[in-house]
PDB file of N, CA, C and O in Angstrom, chain B, residues numbered from 101:
ATOM      1  N   MET B 101      11.520   4.822   1.564  1.00  0.00           N
ATOM      2  CA  MET B 101      11.517   3.136   2.056  1.00  0.00           C
ATOM      3  C   MET B 101       9.720   3.221   2.417  1.00  0.00           C
ATOM      4  O   MET B 101       9.005   2.652   1.592  1.00  0.00           O
ATOM      5  N   GLN B 102       9.429   3.507   2.913  1.00  0.00           N
ATOM      6  CA  GLN B 102       7.805   3.167   3.255  1.00  0.00           C
ATOM      7  C   GLN B 102       7.030   3.604   3.116  1.00  0.00           C
ATOM      8  O   GLN B 102       5.936   3.111   3.390  1.00  0.00           O
ATOM      9  N   GLU B 103       7.235   5.043   2.495  1.00  0.00           N
ATOM     10  CA  GLU B 103       5.821   5.427   1.535  1.00  0.00           C
ATOM     11  C   GLU B 103       5.429   4.170   0.647  1.00  0.00           C
ATOM     12  O   GLU B 103       4.220   4.147   0.417  1.00  0.00           O
ATOM     13  N   SER B 104       6.256   2.952   0.001  1.00  0.00           N
ATOM     14  CA  SER B 104       5.993   2.332  -1.399  1.00  0.00           C
ATOM     15  C   SER B 104       4.825   1.414  -0.602  1.00  0.00           C
ATOM     16  O   SER B 104       4.138   0.726  -1.357  1.00  0.00           O
ATOM     17  N   TYR B 105       4.502   1.319   0.926  1.00  0.00           N
ATOM     18  CA  TYR B 105       3.574   0.436   1.488  1.00  0.00           C
ATOM     19  C   TYR B 105       2.329   1.275   1.270  1.00  0.00           C
ATOM     20  O   TYR B 105       1.227   0.790   1.011  1.00  0.00           O
ATOM     21  N   PHE B 106       2.569   2.488   1.387  1.00  0.00           N
ATOM     22  CA  PHE B 106       1.060   3.231   1.208  1.00  0.00           C
ATOM     23  C   PHE B 106       0.298   3.466  -0.242  1.00  0.00           C
ATOM     24  O   PHE B 106      -0.893   3.758  -0.347  1.00  0.00           O
ATOM     25  N   LYS B 107       1.065   3.312  -1.149  1.00  0.00           N
ATOM     26  CA  LYS B 107       0.615   3.199  -2.820  1.00  0.00           C
ATOM     27  C   LYS B 107       0.359   2.217  -2.903  1.00  0.00           C
ATOM     28  O   LYS B 107       0.802   1.194  -2.381  1.00  0.00           O
ATOM     29  N   LEU B 108      -0.872   2.529  -4.004  1.00  0.00           N
ATOM     30  CA  LEU B 108      -1.108   1.161  -4.796  1.00  0.00           C
ATOM     31  C   LEU B 108      -0.799   1.144  -5.849  1.00  0.00           C
ATOM     32  O   LEU B 108      -0.667   2.092  -6.623  1.00  0.00           O
ATOM     33  N   GLN B 109      -0.537  -0.686  -6.127  1.00  0.00           N
ATOM     34  CA  GLN B 109      -0.033  -0.763  -7.395  1.00  0.00           C
ATOM     35  C   GLN B 109      -0.921  -1.346  -8.843  1.00  0.00           C
ATOM     36  O   GLN B 109      -1.486  -2.412  -9.092  1.00  0.00           O
ATOM     37  N   PHE B 110      -0.720  -0.078  -9.616  1.00  0.00           N
ATOM     38  CA  PHE B 110      -1.528   0.110 -10.583  1.00  0.00           C
ATOM     39  C   PHE B 110      -1.054  -0.607 -12.033  1.00  0.00           C
ATOM     40  O   PHE B 110      -0.045   0.045 -12.303  1.00  0.00           O
ATOM     41  N   SER B 111      -1.166  -1.238 -12.724  1.00  0.00           N
ATOM     42  CA  SER B 111      -0.868  -0.923 -13.817  1.00  0.00           C
ATOM     43  C   SER B 111      -1.823  -1.239 -14.797  1.00  0.00           C
ATOM     44  O   SER B 111      -2.940  -1.240 -14.280  1.00  0.00           O
ATOM     45  N   THR B 112      -1.850  -1.482 -15.881  1.00  0.00           N
ATOM     46  CA  THR B 112      -2.731  -1.457 -17.175  1.00  0.00           C
ATOM     47  C   THR B 112      -3.480  -3.364 -17.297  1.00  0.00           C
ATOM     48  O   THR B 112      -4.206  -3.763 -18.207  1.00  0.00           O
ATOM     49  N   LEU B 113      -3.100  -4.016 -16.350  1.00  0.00           N
ATOM     50  CA  LEU B 113      -3.690  -4.829 -15.916  1.00  0.00           C
ATOM     51  C   LEU B 113      -4.077  -5.308 -14.417  1.00  0.00           C
ATOM     52  O   LEU B 113      -3.837  -6.370 -13.843  1.00  0.00           O
ATOM     53  N   PHE B 114      -4.885  -3.935 -13.913  1.00  0.00           N
ATOM     54  CA  PHE B 114      -5.409  -3.787 -12.342  1.00  0.00           C
ATOM     55  C   PHE B 114      -6.002  -4.861 -12.665  1.00  0.00           C
ATOM     56  O   PHE B 114      -6.356  -4.930 -13.842  1.00  0.00           O
ATOM     57  N   SER B 115      -6.238  -5.773 -11.964  1.00  0.00           N
ATOM     58  CA  SER B 115      -7.382  -6.651 -11.804  1.00  0.00           C
ATOM     59  C   SER B 115      -7.401  -6.460 -10.091  1.00  0.00           C
ATOM     60  O   SER B 115      -6.589  -6.088  -9.245  1.00  0.00           O
ATOM     61  N   PHE B 116      -9.369  -7.125 -10.106  1.00  0.00           N
ATOM     62  CA  PHE B 116      -9.836  -7.178  -8.619  1.00  0.00           C
ATOM     63  C   PHE B 116      -9.112  -7.819  -7.354  1.00  0.00           C
ATOM     64  O   PHE B 116      -9.015  -7.415  -6.195  1.00  0.00           O
ATOM     65  N   GLU B 117      -8.608  -9.035  -8.029  1.00  0.00           N
ATOM     66  CA  GLU B 117      -7.698  -9.576  -7.275  1.00  0.00           C
ATOM     67  C   GLU B 117      -6.702  -8.864  -6.444  1.00  0.00           C
ATOM     68  O   GLU B 117      -6.529  -8.866  -5.225  1.00  0.00           O
ATOM     69  N   GLN B 118      -6.000  -8.163  -7.552  1.00  0.00           N
ATOM     70  CA  GLN B 118      -4.590  -7.900  -6.657  1.00  0.00           C
ATOM     71  C   GLN B 118      -4.883  -6.148  -6.205  1.00  0.00           C
ATOM     72  O   GLN B 118      -3.957  -5.557  -5.649  1.00  0.00           O
ATOM     73  N   PHE B 119      -6.228  -5.388  -6.488  1.00  0.00           N
ATOM     74  CA  PHE B 119      -6.322  -4.765  -5.384  1.00  0.00           C
ATOM     75  C   PHE B 119      -6.769  -5.148  -3.704  1.00  0.00           C
ATOM     76  O   PHE B 119      -6.588  -4.523  -2.658  1.00  0.00           O
ATOM     77  N   CYS B 120      -7.533  -6.678  -4.049  1.00  0.00           N
ATOM     78  CA  CYS B 120      -7.479  -7.191  -2.386  1.00  0.00           C
ATOM     79  C   CYS B 120      -6.883  -7.646  -1.747  1.00  0.00           C
ATOM     80  O   CYS B 120      -7.167  -7.873  -0.571  1.00  0.00           O
ATOM     81  N   ILE B 121      -5.430  -8.052  -2.531  1.00  0.00           N
ATOM     82  CA  ILE B 121      -3.982  -8.572  -2.431  1.00  0.00           C
ATOM     83  C   ILE B 121      -3.903  -7.045  -1.485  1.00  0.00           C
ATOM     84  O   ILE B 121      -3.640  -7.051  -0.283  1.00  0.00           O
ATOM     85  N   ASN B 122      -4.108  -6.108  -2.071  1.00  0.00           N
ATOM     86  CA  ASN B 122      -2.980  -4.666  -1.970  1.00  0.00           C
ATOM     87  C   ASN B 122      -3.900  -3.996  -0.626  1.00  0.00           C
ATOM     88  O   ASN B 122      -3.415  -3.334   0.291  1.00  0.00           O
ATOM     89  N   TYR B 123      -5.772  -4.478  -0.845  1.00  0.00           N
ATOM     90  CA  TYR B 123      -6.297  -3.694   0.494  1.00  0.00           C
ATOM     91  C   TYR B 123      -5.318  -4.331   1.728  1.00  0.00           C
ATOM     92  O   TYR B 123      -4.656  -3.694   2.547  1.00  0.00           O
ATOM     93  N   ALA B 124      -5.504  -6.423   1.525  1.00  0.00           N
ATOM     94  CA  ALA B 124      -5.077  -6.784   2.669  1.00  0.00           C
ATOM     95  C   ALA B 124      -3.611  -5.870   3.287  1.00  0.00           C
ATOM     96  O   ALA B 124      -3.617  -5.244   4.347  1.00  0.00           O
ATOM     97  N   ASN B 125      -2.674  -5.954   2.551  1.00  0.00           N
ATOM     98  CA  ASN B 125      -1.610  -5.357   2.872  1.00  0.00           C
ATOM     99  C   ASN B 125      -1.575  -3.810   2.931  1.00  0.00           C
ATOM    100  O   ASN B 125      -0.614  -3.322   2.338  1.00  0.00           O
ATOM    101  N   GLU B 126      -2.290  -3.076   3.429  1.00  0.00           N
ATOM    102  CA  GLU B 126      -2.546  -2.047   3.167  1.00  0.00           C
ATOM    103  C   GLU B 126      -2.727  -2.195   4.951  1.00  0.00           C
ATOM    104  O   GLU B 126      -1.970  -1.597   5.715  1.00  0.00           O
ATOM    105  N   HIS B 127      -4.086  -3.274   5.527  1.00  0.00           N
ATOM    106  CA  HIS B 127      -4.298  -3.334   6.951  1.00  0.00           C
ATOM    107  C   HIS B 127      -3.256  -3.946   7.499  1.00  0.00           C
ATOM    108  O   HIS B 127      -2.954  -3.693   8.665  1.00  0.00           O
ATOM    109  N   LEU B 128      -2.573  -4.809   6.778  1.00  0.00           N
ATOM    110  CA  LEU B 128      -1.691  -5.368   7.530  1.00  0.00           C
ATOM    111  C   LEU B 128      -0.579  -4.058   8.355  1.00  0.00           C
ATOM    112  O   LEU B 128      -0.036  -4.217   9.448  1.00  0.00           O
ATOM    113  N   GLN B 129      -0.490  -3.058   7.649  1.00  0.00           N
ATOM    114  CA  GLN B 129       0.986  -2.468   7.500  1.00  0.00           C
ATOM    115  C   GLN B 129       0.709  -1.344   8.907  1.00  0.00           C
ATOM    116  O   GLN B 129       1.512  -0.965   9.761  1.00  0.00           O
ATOM    117  N   TYR B 130      -1.119  -0.938   8.681  1.00  0.00           N
ATOM    118  CA  TYR B 130      -1.858  -0.268   9.482  1.00  0.00           C
ATOM    119  C   TYR B 130      -1.648  -1.346  11.141  1.00  0.00           C
ATOM    120  O   TYR B 130      -1.194  -0.906  12.198  1.00  0.00           O
ATOM    121  N   TYR B 131      -2.119  -2.733  10.897  1.00  0.00           N
ATOM    122  CA  TYR B 131      -1.654  -2.956  12.456  1.00  0.00           C
ATOM    123  C   TYR B 131      -0.204  -2.803  12.867  1.00  0.00           C
ATOM    124  O   TYR B 131       0.184  -2.072  13.778  1.00  0.00           O
ATOM    125  N   PHE B 132       0.677  -3.693  11.975  1.00  0.00           N
ATOM    126  CA  PHE B 132       1.864  -3.319  12.377  1.00  0.00           C
ATOM    127  C   PHE B 132       2.718  -2.167  13.103  1.00  0.00           C
ATOM    128  O   PHE B 132       3.542  -2.023  14.007  1.00  0.00           O
ATOM    129  N   ASN B 133       1.952  -1.385  12.069  1.00  0.00           N
ATOM    130  CA  ASN B 133       2.479   0.698  12.442  1.00  0.00           C
ATOM    131  C   ASN B 133       1.751   0.929  13.866  1.00  0.00           C
ATOM    132  O   ASN B 133       2.314   1.611  14.723  1.00  0.00           O
ATOM    133  N   GLN B 134       0.484   0.345  14.099  1.00  0.00           N
ATOM    134  CA  GLN B 134       0.040   0.586  15.546  1.00  0.00           C
ATOM    135  C   GLN B 134       0.581  -0.053  16.542  1.00  0.00           C
ATOM    136  O   GLN B 134       0.807   0.643  17.531  1.00  0.00           O
ATOM    137  N   HIS B 135       0.931  -1.427  16.617  1.00  0.00           N
ATOM    138  CA  HIS B 135       1.234  -2.384  17.210  1.00  0.00           C
ATOM    139  C   HIS B 135       2.682  -1.932  18.090  1.00  0.00           C
ATOM    140  O   HIS B 135       2.971  -1.663  19.256  1.00  0.00           O
ATOM    141  N   VAL B 136       3.347  -2.023  16.831  1.00  0.00           N
ATOM    142  CA  VAL B 136       5.040  -1.831  16.786  1.00  0.00           C
ATOM    143  C   VAL B 136       5.395  -0.216  17.682  1.00  0.00           C
ATOM    144  O   VAL B 136       5.838  -0.003  18.811  1.00  0.00           O
ATOM    145  N   PHE B 137       5.002   0.622  16.672  1.00  0.00           N
ATOM    146  CA  PHE B 137       5.188   1.851  16.332  1.00  0.00           C
ATOM    147  C   PHE B 137       4.229   2.594  17.742  1.00  0.00           C
ATOM    148  O   PHE B 137       4.678   2.861  18.856  1.00  0.00           O
ATOM    149  N   LYS B 138       3.259   2.732  17.398  1.00  0.00           N
ATOM    150  CA  LYS B 138       2.090   3.868  18.141  1.00  0.00           C
ATOM    151  C   LYS B 138       2.487   2.861  19.296  1.00  0.00           C
ATOM    152  O   LYS B 138       3.677   2.816  19.606  1.00  0.00           O
ATOM    153  N   TYR B 139       1.662   2.123  19.898  1.00  0.00           N
ATOM    154  CA  TYR B 139       1.472   1.531  21.398  1.00  0.00           C
ATOM    155  C   TYR B 139       2.579   1.361  21.658  1.00  0.00           C
ATOM    156  O   TYR B 139       2.778   2.023  22.676  1.00  0.00           O
ATOM    157  N   GLU B 140       3.746   0.718  21.282  1.00  0.00           N
ATOM    158  CA  GLU B 140       4.410   0.851  22.160  1.00  0.00           C
ATOM    159  C   GLU B 140       5.784   2.232  22.623  1.00  0.00           C
ATOM    160  O   GLU B 140       6.834   2.164  23.262  1.00  0.00           O
ATOM    161  N   GLN B 141       5.180   3.183  22.026  1.00  0.00           N
ATOM    162  CA  GLN B 141       5.933   4.219  21.651  1.00  0.00           C
ATOM    163  C   GLN B 141       4.990   4.886  23.104  1.00  0.00           C
ATOM    164  O   GLN B 141       5.572   5.497  24.000  1.00  0.00           O
ATOM    165  N   GLU B 142       3.792   4.686  23.112  1.00  0.00           N
ATOM    166  CA  GLU B 142       3.253   5.686  24.699  1.00  0.00           C
ATOM    167  C   GLU B 142       3.421   4.636  25.605  1.00  0.00           C
ATOM    168  O   GLU B 142       3.294   4.969  26.783  1.00  0.00           O
ATOM    169  N   GLU B 143       3.724   3.210  25.339  1.00  0.00           N
ATOM    170  CA  GLU B 143       4.316   2.537  26.198  1.00  0.00           C
ATOM    171  C   GLU B 143       5.865   2.991  27.477  1.00  0.00           C
ATOM    172  O   GLU B 143       6.056   3.267  28.661  1.00  0.00           O
ATOM    173  N   TYR B 144       6.223   2.900  26.860  1.00  0.00           N
ATOM    174  CA  TYR B 144       7.530   3.643  26.901  1.00  0.00           C
ATOM    175  C   TYR B 144       7.857   5.117  27.177  1.00  0.00           C
ATOM    176  O   TYR B 144       8.966   5.481  27.570  1.00  0.00           O
ATOM    177  N   ARG B 145       6.741   6.009  26.929  1.00  0.00           N
ATOM    178  CA  ARG B 145       6.375   7.450  27.940  1.00  0.00           C
ATOM    179  C   ARG B 145       6.253   7.245  29.664  1.00  0.00           C
ATOM    180  O   ARG B 145       7.050   7.514  30.562  1.00  0.00           O
ATOM    181  N   LYS B 146       4.605   6.521  29.682  1.00  0.00           N
ATOM    182  CA  LYS B 146       4.389   5.600  30.373  1.00  0.00           C
ATOM    183  C   LYS B 146       5.555   5.297  30.914  1.00  0.00           C
ATOM    184  O   LYS B 146       6.029   6.188  31.618  1.00  0.00           O
ATOM    185  N   GLU B 147       6.166   4.332  30.812  1.00  0.00           N
ATOM    186  CA  GLU B 147       7.353   3.989  32.313  1.00  0.00           C
ATOM    187  C   GLU B 147       8.624   4.528  32.148  1.00  0.00           C
ATOM    188  O   GLU B 147       9.702   4.080  32.538  1.00  0.00           O
ATOM    189  N   GLY B 148       8.379   5.526  31.536  1.00  0.00           N
ATOM    190  CA  GLY B 148       9.868   6.898  31.444  1.00  0.00           C
ATOM    191  C   GLY B 148      10.805   5.811  31.055  1.00  0.00           C
ATOM    192  O   GLY B 148      11.675   5.439  31.841  1.00  0.00           O
ATOM    193  N   ILE B 149      10.658   5.266  29.828  1.00  0.00           N
ATOM    194  CA  ILE B 149      11.540   4.652  29.005  1.00  0.00           C
ATOM    195  C   ILE B 149      12.055   5.897  28.270  1.00  0.00           C
ATOM    196  O   ILE B 149      11.387   6.242  27.295  1.00  0.00           O
ATOM    197  N   ARG B 150      13.357   6.771  28.645  1.00  0.00           N
ATOM    198  CA  ARG B 150      14.407   6.912  27.349  1.00  0.00           C
ATOM    199  C   ARG B 150      14.167   6.789  25.997  1.00  0.00           C
ATOM    200  O   ARG B 150      14.603   5.720  25.568  1.00  0.00           O
ATOM    201  N   TRP B 151      13.749   7.333  25.342  1.00  0.00           N
ATOM    202  CA  TRP B 151      14.233   6.387  23.626  1.00  0.00           C
ATOM    203  C   TRP B 151      14.442   7.771  22.794  1.00  0.00           C
ATOM    204  O   TRP B 151      14.055   8.842  23.261  1.00  0.00           O
ATOM    205  N   LYS B 152      15.098   7.670  21.497  1.00  0.00           N
ATOM    206  CA  LYS B 152      14.376   8.233  19.939  1.00  0.00           C
ATOM    207  C   LYS B 152      13.349   8.347  19.279  1.00  0.00           C
ATOM    208  O   LYS B 152      13.526   7.940  18.131  1.00  0.00           O
ATOM    209  N   ASP B 153      12.048   8.822  19.526  1.00  0.00           N
ATOM    210  CA  ASP B 153      11.149   9.175  18.898  1.00  0.00           C
ATOM    211  C   ASP B 153      11.313   8.416  17.853  1.00  0.00           C
ATOM    212  O   ASP B 153      12.497   8.394  17.515  1.00  0.00           O
ATOM    213  N   ILE B 154      10.257   7.439  16.837  1.00  0.00           N
ATOM    214  CA  ILE B 154      10.290   6.918  16.002  1.00  0.00           C
ATOM    215  C   ILE B 154       9.072   7.201  14.769  1.00  0.00           C
ATOM    216  O   ILE B 154       8.039   6.561  14.571  1.00  0.00           O
ATOM    217  N   ALA B 155       9.447   8.037  14.261  1.00  0.00           N
ATOM    218  CA  ALA B 155       8.454   8.484  13.358  1.00  0.00           C
ATOM    219  C   ALA B 155       7.592   7.252  11.904  1.00  0.00           C
ATOM    220  O   ALA B 155       8.057   6.463  11.081  1.00  0.00           O
ATOM    221  N   PHE B 156       6.788   7.520  12.114  1.00  0.00           N
ATOM    222  CA  PHE B 156       5.775   6.206  10.840  1.00  0.00           C
ATOM    223  C   PHE B 156       5.225   6.771  10.469  1.00  0.00           C
ATOM    224  O   PHE B 156       4.933   7.793  11.089  1.00  0.00           O
ATOM    225  N   LEU B 157       4.556   6.461   8.891  1.00  0.00           N
ATOM    226  CA  LEU B 157       3.809   7.141   8.506  1.00  0.00           C
ATOM    227  C   LEU B 157       2.417   6.743   8.541  1.00  0.00           C
ATOM    228  O   LEU B 157       2.550   5.716   9.207  1.00  0.00           O
ATOM    229  N   ASP B 158       1.268   6.816   8.318  1.00  0.00           N
ATOM    230  CA  ASP B 158      -0.095   6.583   8.820  1.00  0.00           C
ATOM    231  C   ASP B 158      -0.969   6.222   7.532  1.00  0.00           C
ATOM    232  O   ASP B 158      -1.247   7.129   6.748  1.00  0.00           O
ATOM    233  N   ASN B 159      -1.277   5.304   7.366  1.00  0.00           N
ATOM    234  CA  ASN B 159      -2.090   5.110   6.096  1.00  0.00           C
ATOM    235  C   ASN B 159      -3.372   5.082   6.590  1.00  0.00           C
ATOM    236  O   ASN B 159      -4.117   4.240   6.089  1.00  0.00           O
ATOM    237  N   THR B 160      -3.912   5.956   7.646  1.00  0.00           N
ATOM    238  CA  THR B 160      -5.454   5.631   7.776  1.00  0.00           C
ATOM    239  C   THR B 160      -6.379   6.221   6.482  1.00  0.00           C
ATOM    240  O   THR B 160      -7.518   5.840   6.213  1.00  0.00           O
ATOM    241  N   ALA B 161      -5.647   7.183   5.795  1.00  0.00           N
ATOM    242  CA  ALA B 161      -5.623   7.551   4.855  1.00  0.00           C
ATOM    243  C   ALA B 161      -6.541   6.933   3.436  1.00  0.00           C
ATOM    244  O   ALA B 161      -7.619   7.009   2.846  1.00  0.00           O
ATOM    245  N   CYS B 162      -5.064   6.221   3.432  1.00  0.00           N
ATOM    246  CA  CYS B 162      -5.658   5.052   2.246  1.00  0.00           C
ATOM    247  C   CYS B 162      -6.682   3.914   2.447  1.00  0.00           C
ATOM    248  O   CYS B 162      -7.262   3.263   1.578  1.00  0.00           O
ATOM    249  N   LEU B 163      -6.806   3.791   4.274  1.00  0.00           N
ATOM    250  CA  LEU B 163      -7.851   2.520   4.101  1.00  0.00           C
ATOM    251  C   LEU B 163      -9.154   3.466   4.121  1.00  0.00           C
ATOM    252  O   LEU B 163     -10.143   3.178   3.447  1.00  0.00           O
ATOM    253  N   GLN B 164      -9.092   4.683   4.984  1.00  0.00           N
ATOM    254  CA  GLN B 164     -10.290   5.004   4.519  1.00  0.00           C
ATOM    255  C   GLN B 164     -10.962   5.435   2.789  1.00  0.00           C
ATOM    256  O   GLN B 164     -12.107   5.854   2.623  1.00  0.00           O
ATOM    257  N   LEU B 165     -10.171   5.259   1.897  1.00  0.00           N
ATOM    258  CA  LEU B 165     -10.229   5.577   0.750  1.00  0.00           C
ATOM    259  C   LEU B 165     -11.624   4.322  -0.113  1.00  0.00           C
ATOM    260  O   LEU B 165     -12.664   4.317  -0.772  1.00  0.00           O
ATOM    261  N   ILE B 166     -10.096   3.007   0.878  1.00  0.00           N
ATOM    262  CA  ILE B 166     -11.264   1.585   0.130  1.00  0.00           C
ATOM    263  C   ILE B 166     -12.137   1.198   0.768  1.00  0.00           C
ATOM    264  O   ILE B 166     -12.789   0.194   0.483  1.00  0.00           O
ATOM    265  N   GLU B 167     -12.387   2.157   2.085  1.00  0.00           N
ATOM    266  CA  GLU B 167     -13.493   1.179   3.177  1.00  0.00           C
ATOM    267  C   GLU B 167     -14.182   1.881   3.596  1.00  0.00           C
ATOM    268  O   GLU B 167     -14.807   1.309   4.489  1.00  0.00           O
ATOM    269  N   GLY B 168     -14.679   3.521   3.415  1.00  0.00           N
ATOM    270  CA  GLY B 168     -14.441   4.100   4.219  1.00  0.00           C
ATOM    271  C   GLY B 168     -16.440   4.000   4.032  1.00  0.00           C
ATOM    272  O   GLY B 168     -16.811   2.969   3.470  1.00  0.00           O
ATOM    273  N   LYS B 169     -17.535   4.949   4.453  1.00  0.00           N
ATOM    274  CA  LYS B 169     -18.841   4.631   3.851  1.00  0.00           C
ATOM    275  C   LYS B 169     -18.469   6.102   3.463  1.00  0.00           C
ATOM    276  O   LYS B 169     -17.397   6.707   3.448  1.00  0.00           O
ATOM    277  N   PRO B 170     -20.193   6.568   3.051  1.00  0.00           N
ATOM    278  CA  PRO B 170     -20.231   5.530   1.795  1.00  0.00           C
ATOM    279  C   PRO B 170     -19.775   6.112   0.892  1.00  0.00           C
ATOM    280  O   PRO B 170     -20.299   6.327  -0.201  1.00  0.00           O
ATOM    281  N   SER B 171     -18.224   6.579   1.466  1.00  0.00           N
ATOM    282  CA  SER B 171     -17.546   7.291  -0.765  1.00  0.00           C
ATOM    283  C   SER B 171     -16.579   6.371  -0.599  1.00  0.00           C
ATOM    284  O   SER B 171     -15.780   6.705  -1.474  1.00  0.00           O
ATOM    285  N   GLY B 172     -16.023   5.230   0.063  1.00  0.00           N
ATOM    286  CA  GLY B 172     -14.642   4.434   0.351  1.00  0.00           C
ATOM    287  C   GLY B 172     -15.469   3.093  -1.590  1.00  0.00           C
ATOM    288  O   GLY B 172     -16.576   2.972  -2.115  1.00  0.00           O
ATOM    289  N   LEU B 173     -14.098   2.502  -1.857  1.00  0.00           N
ATOM    290  CA  LEU B 173     -13.859   2.540  -3.233  1.00  0.00           C
ATOM    291  C   LEU B 173     -14.766   0.683  -2.906  1.00  0.00           C
ATOM    292  O   LEU B 173     -15.286   0.022  -3.805  1.00  0.00           O
ATOM    293  N   LEU B 174     -14.724   0.433  -2.014  1.00  0.00           N
ATOM    294  CA  LEU B 174     -15.888  -1.134  -1.533  1.00  0.00           C
ATOM    295  C   LEU B 174     -17.013  -0.628  -1.641  1.00  0.00           C
ATOM    296  O   LEU B 174     -17.690  -1.274  -2.440  1.00  0.00           O
ATOM    297  N   CYS B 175     -17.670   0.438  -1.108  1.00  0.00           N
ATOM    298  CA  CYS B 175     -18.482   0.291  -0.071  1.00  0.00           C
ATOM    299  C   CYS B 175     -19.914   0.982  -1.900  1.00  0.00           C
ATOM    300  O   CYS B 175     -21.141   1.008  -1.991  1.00  0.00           O
ATOM    301  N   MET B 176     -18.602   1.434  -3.054  1.00  0.00           N
ATOM    302  CA  MET B 176     -19.467   2.354  -4.332  1.00  0.00           C
ATOM    303  C   MET B 176     -19.190   0.790  -5.381  1.00  0.00           C
ATOM    304  O   MET B 176     -19.853   0.502  -6.377  1.00  0.00           O
ATOM    305  N   LEU B 177     -18.274   0.140  -4.917  1.00  0.00           N
ATOM    306  CA  LEU B 177     -18.263  -1.170  -5.695  1.00  0.00           C
ATOM    307  C   LEU B 177     -19.841  -1.902  -5.592  1.00  0.00           C
ATOM    308  O   LEU B 177     -20.680  -2.192  -6.445  1.00  0.00           O
ATOM    309  N   ASP B 178     -19.774  -2.058  -3.860  1.00  0.00           N
ATOM    310  CA  ASP B 178     -20.950  -2.893  -3.890  1.00  0.00           C
ATOM    311  C   ASP B 178     -22.170  -2.556  -4.358  1.00  0.00           C
ATOM    312  O   ASP B 178     -23.054  -3.298  -4.784  1.00  0.00           O
ATOM    313  N   ASP B 179     -22.146  -0.923  -4.204  1.00  0.00           N
ATOM    314  CA  ASP B 179     -23.797  -0.313  -4.666  1.00  0.00           C
ATOM    315  C   ASP B 179     -24.117  -0.771  -6.086  1.00  0.00           C
ATOM    316  O   ASP B 179     -25.239  -1.020  -6.528  1.00  0.00           O
ATOM    317  N   GLN B 180     -22.502  -0.869  -6.979  1.00  0.00           N
ATOM    318  CA  GLN B 180     -22.778  -0.818  -8.483  1.00  0.00           C
ATOM    319  C   GLN B 180     -23.311  -2.175  -9.137  1.00  0.00           C
ATOM    320  O   GLN B 180     -23.882  -2.358 -10.212  1.00  0.00           O
ATOM    321  N   CYS B 181     -22.893  -3.160  -8.021  1.00  0.00           N
ATOM    322  CA  CYS B 181     -23.179  -4.455  -8.006  1.00  0.00           C
ATOM    323  C   CYS B 181     -24.637  -5.082  -8.261  1.00  0.00           C
ATOM    324  O   CYS B 181     -25.039  -5.967  -9.016  1.00  0.00           O
ATOM    325  N   LYS B 182     -25.398  -4.068  -7.107  1.00  0.00           N
ATOM    326  CA  LYS B 182     -26.766  -4.222  -6.321  1.00  0.00           C
ATOM    327  C   LYS B 182     -27.315  -4.125  -7.794  1.00  0.00           C
ATOM    328  O   LYS B 182     -28.527  -4.181  -8.006  1.00  0.00           O
TER     329      LYS B 182
END
């Protein structure tokens, strides 16, 4: 189920607007994962709270593909538009 959050939705009518929406969604998912899963579990460890680790997928690679410098998609689009 969670994998679907990390897959960009491509179609034959793919638009730049849809790309931007997908990019924003990836950032929201990253923020959610960091704050709800990663940081909370670190806090539980510090406080000695017993719980079962929650595994989650890290979408950092997807974000790097889009925004990485100098070879991310946005960087390449910017270069082509100059």
